[in-house]
N, C-alpha and C positions, 0 to 999 in steps of 0.2 A: 523465498522469493518475494522481495519486497515489490508491489505491485501497486500504482496509481491507475490502471487503466480501468476506465469505467466507476469510478466513484467519486465522482468530481470532490475536490477539496474548498469547496464552495464555502470561502471565508467564514462567516461566523453559523452558517445553515447546513446542516447533514444536509447528505443527499444521498440517495440509492441507486445500486446499476440497473440495468434496462430492464425491458419488459420479461417477463417469465415465459419466453419461449423455448421448448423442447422439440418443438418439430418447424422445420425452414421451408417455407413454400419455395421449391426449384424453378426456377424460368430455364425451360425447356429449349427458349431461344439461344442461351448461350451457349456459347462452344468452349465446352469443357468438359472432355471425356470421365470427369472424376465428379461431376455434380452430384451424383449420385450419394457419395458421403457425406453430404452435411446433414442428410437425414440423420438426426442425433439418434432416435432409439429405433430405428428400422432393425429388423433383426439381421436382414443382409450385413449392415455396417456394422451391426455390432456382433455379427460373426467372424468379418472380416478382421474387427480389434481382435477377437481372441485368437483367432489364428498366429497373428502379427506378436500377441502377448505372448504364445508359446514359445517361440522363437527365442524373442528374447530372456524368457526365463532360463531356456535350454544356455544360452551361451554366455551369459551372463550371471543369473541367482541360482545356480545350480551347484556349484563348488562349494567345496568347506572355508574356502577364504571368504566370498560373498555371504555365508553365514554367520561368519564368526565378526565380519563388520557389521553387518545386519543388527548382531544381537548387543554390540557394544555401543550402538548409536541408541538404538531401542532404551538400554539399559542408560543413557544417557538421559533420554527423555522422559523416562520414567521414576528417573531416581526422585525420591524426597529429601535430598539435598540440595536442590537446585533452589534460587531464590523463588518464594511467592511472591511475587511483588503486588502489591497491593493496589486497589483505586478507593481515594478517600471521599467520603461522603458524610461530613464531620466528624462523630465521634465513632464511625464505623471504616474498617478498613476491609473493603470485599475483594474476595480473588477468585479464580476460576481455576482449577487444578486438574491435572490430568497423569496419574500413574497407572503402575503394570495392574494396581487395583480396581483402576475407577478409570477405563479408557477414554470412555464417554464424557466423563468428566467428574467433579462436583461446584457447585457454585456454592459461597461460602462466606462467613463474615468474621472478625474478630475486632477487640478494642486495639488503640495503639499501645497500651501500655501491655496488654498480652502478648502482642505482635512482636515487641520490643524483645521477649524470653527467647531463650537459647532453641527450646522446643512449644512455641505459643499453638493454647488448644481454641480451634475453628467450630464454628455454630456452623453445620452444615444447612444450606435452607433448602436445596436441591441437588438430589443424587439423579444425576442424568441417565445413568445406567440402568437405573430402579425404574423411571419414569418411560424409557422406550423397551425395557422389556414388559411393562404392564402394558403398554399400548400398542406394543406389536410396530413400535415404529423405529426405523433406522434415525434416528433424532442426531443431529450436531449443533453442538452450542452454536449461538448467534451472538448473545449478548443480551444486556439487562438494562435497564432504565427504572431507577428505584424514584419514586415521587418523594419528593423534598417540601417542607423539613421532615415530616412524620415519617418517612421511611416505614411505612406499613404496607404499601402494595409496589410494586413493580412490574413491568412490562419486558415480558420473555419473549424472545425471539428465537424460535428453531428451524430448523432447516434439514430438508431430507436428504441425507448422502453427501452434505457439506454447500448444497447449491446456495446462490445469492438468494433466492427465493425464496421468502420465511413463513412460518405461521408464527403470529403474536397473539399470547395470552397475557392475561392479568392473571397476576399471583399475590396470594396474602400472605404476607411475611411472618403474621401470628398463626396462622393454623398451620402453614407451609404446604398448602394447597392450592392447586389454580381455580379461579372461579369462572363457574361454567357461564357460558352466555345466557342461557336459562336462568341463571342468578343474578343477572346482570352485569356480567364482568366483561369486562370490554376482549373481543377477540376478531382478529383478522385471519381468514383464509389465508394459502398459499399464496404469495404475492411479493412483487418488491414494493413494499410499501411504506410510508412515515406514521410513525403512532408515535406523540409524545406528549406530557403532562403539561397541563393546565393548572389543574387543582384535581383532589380526588375522586371527582364528577365529572370531570372536564379534558378531554384532549383535543390535540388538532390531529387531523387526521388526512392522508393522502393515498390512495391505491386506486385498484382497476375498477372503478366503480360502476361504469356501462362503457358501452363503446361509445369512446371519441374521448374518454378523460383520463387518456394517456398521450404522452408528445410524440412524436415520430421517433424519437431516441428510446422509448419503452417506458419513463419516467413518470411519475404524477403530473398532470397538467391542472389539477384542481385540488387546493386544499382545503380542509370544512372543520368545523366547529363541531365535536358529538358529544352531546350527553349521554350519561349513563342511564340504563334505563329505557332509552330511545332506539327504532331501528337504524341501520346507519345510512337508509333509503332516506332519512330525515334529517340527516348532520346537515347543517347550514354552511352555505357556501360562505368563505370567507375571501377568497384569490382565486383568478383563473387565470393561467396562462395562453399562451398558443400553441398549436400544435406544433408549429418549427423550434418552440424554443426544446432546453433540455430537460427542464424541470423546473417545478415550485416545490416550497417549503413554508413551514412556519413553524415558531417558536413563543417560548414565554420565558422573561428573563424575572425572576422572582425575588430580586436584590432587595431588599426592606426599603422602602422609603423611595425605589426607583424602578417599581414593576413596570414593564413593558412587553406589549404583545409586537411581534415584527414577523413578515415574509418575506420570502426574497425569490425571486425571478433569474432563474439562470439560462440567458440568451444563447450561451454557448456556452463548453467547457469552461472557460477562463474568466466569462463577463456574466457579471449578477447584476439586477438592479434592488436595493435593500428599501425596505419601506417598515416606518412603525404603523403600526394600526391602532387608532383611538378608540374609545369606548362607542363611536357610533359606527364604525367602520369604516370610518375615514381613513385613507394613507396617506402619510406623509414622508416622501421622497426622501430617503440620506442621499443628495447630490451631491456625491464624491464619484470617480473614475469608475465604471463599471468592473475595470479590471482590478480595482485594488482591492485588497483585503480592508472590511470595515467591522470594527469590533468596540464595544463601548464597556465602561464599567463606573457604576455610580455616576457623576458630573462630566467622566470624560469621553470623548471620541476619538479614536485610534485607526489610522489610516495607513495603512502600508502600500507605497506604491509601486505598481508591475510596469509602469511607465511613466516618462516624463510627464509631468502635470503643470499647466500655467495656470495661475488664479492667484487675482487681488494684486495681481500686478508682480508677482514673484512667480520662477519655475523652482519646482521641486524636481528632484533627479528620481530615475526608476532605482527601487531599492531600497529610498528612504521611507523612515517611520516619523508620521506627524501624529501631533496631540493638538486637539480644538477643546474648549469646553464645549460642552454636548448642546445644550440649550441655546447656546448663542449661535452655534451654528445651525441649527435649524431655524432660527431668527434672519440667519442671511449672513452672518458674520464671517468671516473668509481668512482668520489670523492663527495661525500655526505656530506652535513650537515645532523645530525640528530633534527627534530623541535619537534619530541615527542616520548617518549619511555614510553608504558605503564607498570603498575605493578598490582600487586595483587588484587588491588581496581580502579585502574583506568583505560580508554579506552577513546580514539579519538571518539568522536559522530560524528563531523564533521568539515570543516574550509573553510574558502573562504575568497577571495580578495575584499577590498577596492581598489580603486585607487591606494594607496602607503603602505597598511601594509595586511600582513594576519594574519585571524582570527581565533581561536581554540575554538571549544567548544569540552570539556570532561565531562566525566559521572565519576564522583566518587564515587562508590555505587550508583549509578542509580541518582545521584542529579548531576544536570547542576555546571558547573564551567567554564570562558570566559577568554580569552588570548588574546593580540594582539603581531603579532611580526613585527620587524623593517627588510625589506630584508637586506641583505649585511651584516649586524652583526649579525644579528637573535637574537637582545635580546628579552627578553620574560618578557612580564609583566601583570597583571591581568588588564581585560579591565572592567569589572561591576560585582558590588555585584549581588550576585544572592541567592533569599531566600531558605529556607529549604523545603524537601518535594515539591517542585515545579520543573517544566519543565522553563528555560528560553530559547529562540530559538531567531538567529539572521535573518532578513529578510531585502529584498531589497538590495542586495551587489549590487550596479554597478559599477564597475570601470571602465566602458567605457565610462559615462555619470555623475556619480555620485558622484565624489569626495571620500574624505573618509569618506561620509554620509551612514548611515544604520538604520534599524529598531529595536527594542528589543519588544518581547511578553511574559509575565510570567502568568502562571497558575497554579493553584494545585488541587487538587482533590474536594477543598471546595472552593475555591479562583477563581473566574470569570476570564478572560483573561486581561491584560492590555498591551496597545500597548504603545512605548515610540519612541521617534525620539533623535538620537544622532549621534556622529561622532567621529572619534578617536582621544581622546585629547578635545574634547567639550565638552558643558553642555549637558545634557540631560532634555527632555521637555516630559510631559504625552501629549500622543496625542487622547486619547481615554480608555475608561473603559466600561467593557462589564459588564451588570447589573446581578444580581444572580436571580436564577429560584427557588430554594427552600431555604427553613428555613436553615442557615448551623450552627445555634446556637447550641453549645455543641456537635458537629462533630468534631471529631479529625483523625486525621491521625498519625498511627505507622508506624515502618520497623521492620521486623522481619527477621530472617534466620532461614530456615529449613534444618537439614542434609540429604542429598539424599543418596540412597543406597550404593553409592560408595565413602560417606564421604564427596562430594562438598558439601558447605554451599551455597544455593540458598535463593534469598531476595526476600520477597513479601511485599506490602503494604497492611494495613489492615485500611479501611474507617468505624468508628462506633461513636454511639453516647458515650458519657464518660461513662452517666449511666447505660450502658449496660455491662461494663468491667467484673462483677461481677458475671455475668451467661451466659449459651450459648445460642445464637442467630442462627433464621436464616439468612445464610450466603449464597453469592454467590461469586466465585473465577470464573474469567477470566484469558483464556492463550492464548498464540500462537505458540512461539518454533518451528521459522523456519526462513531460508533466509535472517539470521542475522539483524532481524527486532526487535530494541530496543524496549520498550515500558515503557515508561516514565511517572511519574504524571501529571496529564491534566483535566480540569474543565468536567463533565458531568454532566448537568442540567438534563438529561433524568435518569441515574441512582440515581440523587438525589431526583427527582419527584415520581417517579416510585418505589425506595425500600429503601433509607436511610430515608426518611421522615415517612414512615410506620413502621420503627424501626428494618429495616433488615443492615444486614451489607456487605460491599462491599471489595472486595480482589481483586487486580491484582499481577498479579505473573512474575517473572523476571526469567524463568526457562530458560535452556542452549536450543541453537537453536537459540535463538536472538543473538544481537551484547551488550549487554550490560558492558560485561565486554570483549571487542574485538573480533576480528574474533576467536580467539580459543574457545572461550565459543559455536561458530556457529560450526567450523570446527570438535569439538571433539565431536559430536552426529549427523555426516553425517553417512549414510549409514547403516552398520554393526553395529554403535554405538547409532541408532536411539533411541533405547529402553531406553536410559538415558534421554530423554526430557520426557516419560511418568512416568518414575520414579522421577523425579523431580516434577512431578507436583502431582503425587500422595503422595510423601512424603510430600509435603506443605498441602496435604487434611490431613495427619496422625496429623500433626504437629499442625493444628489449633484444631482440636477436644484434642491434649495433653495439651494445652493451654488453656482450656476451654472456646474457643472462639464460638463453634459450636459444635453441634453432628451430626453424619453419616446421618441420617435421616432426617436433617434438612440443608444439604450442597445441594449446587446446584453450576452448573459448565456451564459454554457459552463458545463459540468460535465459530469462521468461518472460511472458507477457508483450508488454514493449520490448522489452529483452530478446525476447524470442525473436522477433521481427530483426532486432538488430543481427542475431546469429544466421538468419535466413539471408541477410545480407551479405555479411562475411563470407558465406557458403558460394552464393553465387557471382559476388563479384570481387571478392578478395579468396578465392580458393588456394592462393600457391601461398599462403602467410601463415596454414594452420595443419594442423596435422589430425584433428579430431577435433569435432563441435557438439554441443548439447544443447538442443533448442526445445525450451518446456511450454507449455499453453502458448503459443504463439500465435500471433498474428502473422501472414505470410500473404494472403491471397488480398493484395491493397484495391482489386479492380472491386469486389465484392464485400469487402469488411464492412462499408457504413451500413449494408443490408443484412447483416448477421448480429443479432443478439442487441446487444448496447452500443454496437459499433458507429451508429450514427453520430453519436454524443462525442467522438475525437475526431471530427472534421477540422474542427478548430487548431487542433493538433497537426495534424496530416495533410489535409485538404479532401475535395470533393472527388472523387474519380470520375464522377459524371457531368464537370466541367471538364470540356478540352483540357484546356489551359491549363488545369491545375493536374489532369491526368496527364498532362506531358512531361509533367517533374516526378510524379509519381512512378510512371510506366519506368522511370530510368531505374527505379533501386527495386520495384514489387518484386521480390524472391519468386513466386509462384510462377509469374510470368517471365522472369528472367531464365528463371530452369527450362522455360518450354521452347527456348530461343534453339533454333537448329543449331547454333556453332555453340552450344554452352561447354565449356572445359570440364575435365574431370574435378570432381570435387572429392574433400578429405571424407574419412567416415563423420556419419551424423547419428545422432539418437535423438528422435522426437518423441516427446512426452505430451500427453493431454488427459483430460479426464472428461469422461461422457456427463458427468454433471456441472460440467464448468459451463453455466450460464452467463457466462461475462465475456470471454473473448471464444466464440463459437469455436468447438473441437474438429469443425472440418477443414478448418485449415491446417491444420498438422497431419490429418487425415488424407486430405489432397497432395499434401507435398511429400508423403511417404509412397503414396501411390505411385506418383510421377517420376521420384526419381528409382524406386525400383522396377518400375518398367524401364528406364532409361539405363539400367543396370549400374546406379550408383553405389557404393555401400551404404545402407543405408537399415535403422532398426527402427522399431516403433511400438510403444508403449502407452497404454490408454488405459487409466484406473477409471473403473468403473463408477465410481463416487470419488468424492473428494472437492468439489468443486473448482474455483480457479485455481484456491492455493495448491490442488492437486492432490492431497492428502485428506482424510477426514478424520484421523485420530494418530495418534502417535504411532504407531505400526507402520501404517500406510508411509508416514514421513521417512519411519527408519528404512524402509524398502526404495523408497525413492531416491533419498539422498546414498544408499550403498549402491543402488545401480547406476548411479553417478560418476562416483569413485572407480566402482570396477571398470565401467566402460574406458572411462581414461586410464586407468592401470594398464589394461591391455593395449590401448590403441598407443599411449606416448610410455610411458616406464616400461611396458617390456619390451620394448622395441631395442 
């Protein structure tokens, strides 16, 4: 389930989820009979979770049908016929791979020439199953940062059970061993930290150095420069933010001839101040709107606006992409070329550099188009053909060592992914084709638009068999609606196996709060306008019925994280529209969300419940509080899922909601994975179980009516 909650997408600067909190301080003055369920690892809470897990397994996961569905999904996840999508670093293509023999995974690399073969040979760098066994740790892969250009070292992030908090260790790519701290290796204990390369002997580090070194949101407040062989306590402070900030970060641009050090100060989830750092420590402010995305390459500064910007006597619209000569900009000039301007149907979805060109990815009514621009003249031309009802993505841009080469991947709801190799102005070659995992014969994709309560037309995709167009069918609609996350067509073998093959209809919604139509699609529904997100989703539910696609008693809905909040609102405000709901790793108690784990960093999205004027609008939809109302109506069946190891969205949200609904006599089921982090699963087997559980729940609640 795609999720942005708590990992701010701050422009050029990578950010990290909130504080490493496993136990929550319980304020006994709060009137909440289920507050005790916020104690994450308390044995009483875990016993409560295990008892509910037993009920769920007995009801949904004990029959042969579930076992077969789980087996098929796991086989799909474990198969060695799926595409091993690589990440390019110069001549090397890196990949992290899980299969049946390596459930924790292999980190490996190969050359482009070898990768292009039908059965490439991979050089395995880390066998995580072997490492976990040798160290007797429940390691889950968290990522790798490779030192460039040498590619002789890497910083490896590992988490226990899939949590966001990670241990970071230095790895020697030649000896294939971790470098111990006693031998001069960089190492950070379990925390939510930043560690990024400057050169082989220096890194930028942000972590929990000491009391007061974190922001109120639990992110690093201080970033330092740390030299190999010196104690972390002696690292030199580069920048300090305020405790009220979300986070600070630092990085190094190693483009030859354009080397730059930079820091970022995120004052909230959507606003960041960016600075270049001079050799004497002086900061040079990049004086562009704090809510704009700012990035640079060689001589060029690009700015993607989130709100209108009036500068130099010109007003540039929200969603536009501007470019300026970087040095002239730093000297005070405010002359821009406008590279992209949005319209009612088209938004900028992404952009990136090859060595000599700038590529643009746009969404036109949620379908991708690709363009290439030539720096200097900034002429724009189509880059490649893109199929309808599908998403085409640009991969592996490497302007430092990759020239103008890149990769393209395309997939649709019923079309497995295809990976292509190409270059600007060059030929295109198919590298890999993913197999299909369900029978797509007769299953078609359509796009419709529903009119929301304020008149806005909101798109959604319907995936169903052509033979089912003449009669209502059991239908599941999914949604997210937040943090400017765009949802675009993509292949899902699990939904095909678990739902479409059985005659169900699947719906993907593009409600406001996302970025499908640019930043205004998101900013127009923040805080006091949040209700429009829920009006969009409910309007699509009504439209599905009006079109004869389904009926309310056979309509299901599913969402996770911010989408789990969406599901909670559907349950408590629109129960008459749905026959079943699945609510995953959700936010639900919006009175206390900002006090739990990384929740404080999302105040810019939802509002501050401690401010009476903001709680006034939050309280109108907060699912946990709505469910407490004396006149609460009957609710459709709901399955709530979460993870004990979710240190991003607190499991207390789902626990407390389940306990409340259960006490009120509503049909509710609850399942908590004891590990798995915010994704809900730590390996393929857990992912297969979670997916099979969802489809079996909908099968019983909707298909078998």
